[in-house]
C-alpha positions in Angstrom: 113.0 96.6 74.2 113.5 100.2 75.0 111.4 103.0 73.3 113.2 106.4 72.5 111.5 109.2 74.1 109.9 111.8 71.9 111.8 115.1 72.1 109.5 118.0 73.4 110.7 121.2 71.3 109.6 123.5 74.4 112.5 121.9 76.3 115.1 121.6 73.7 117.6 123.4 75.8 116.9 121.6 79.1 119.4 118.7 80.4 117.8 115.1 80.7 117.1 114.5 84.4 120.2 113.5 86.1 118.4 111.2 88.4 116.7 109.1 86.0 115.1 106.0 87.5 115.7 102.4 85.8 113.6 98.9 86.4 115.3 95.8 87.3 115.1 94.6 83.8 116.9 97.9 82.4 119.8 97.2 84.7 119.9 93.5 83.4 120.4 94.9 79.7 122.8 97.3 80.6 126.1 97.3 78.9 127.7 99.6 81.7 127.6 96.8 84.2 129.5 93.5 84.6 128.0 90.1 84.4 128.6 90.0 88.3 126.9 93.2 89.1 124.0 92.4 86.8 123.4 89.0 88.8 123.6 90.9 92.2 120.9 93.3 91.1 118.6 90.5 89.9 118.9 89.2 93.2 118.2 92.0 95.4 116.2 94.7 93.4 112.3 94.2 93.3 110.7 93.8 90.2 107.9 96.7 90.4 110.2 99.4 91.7 112.7 101.5 89.9 116.2 102.8 91.1 118.8 105.3 90.1 122.2 104.5 89.0 123.5 105.4 92.4 120.7 103.4 94.5 121.7 100.3 92.3 125.4 100.9 92.8 124.5 101.2 96.7 122.8 97.7 96.6 125.9 96.2 94.7 128.1 97.5 97.5 125.9 96.6 100.5 125.8 92.9 98.9 129.6 92.6 98.4 130.2 94.2 102.0 128.4 91.4 103.5 130.1 88.5 105.5 129.4 85.1 104.1 127.5 82.7 106.3 
C-alpha cells in the first residue's frame, strides 16, 4: 500500500521532514496507534486532508475530553 520514497543523492545528508503529514488511511494502518485511537481518527479525520502525528494526537485528545451526551 505504501511506496518507498526514492533517495535523492543530493540530499543524503539532510534529515527527513519532522512534520511529515499522513492521510486518514495511513493512520488506520499505523502500528503505533491502538485500535481505539484508530477508531477515533476514523471518525474525526477528513478523507481528503493530511495531518501530522501531533495534529492527529490533538484530535484524539479533543475527542476523549468531550463530555458524553
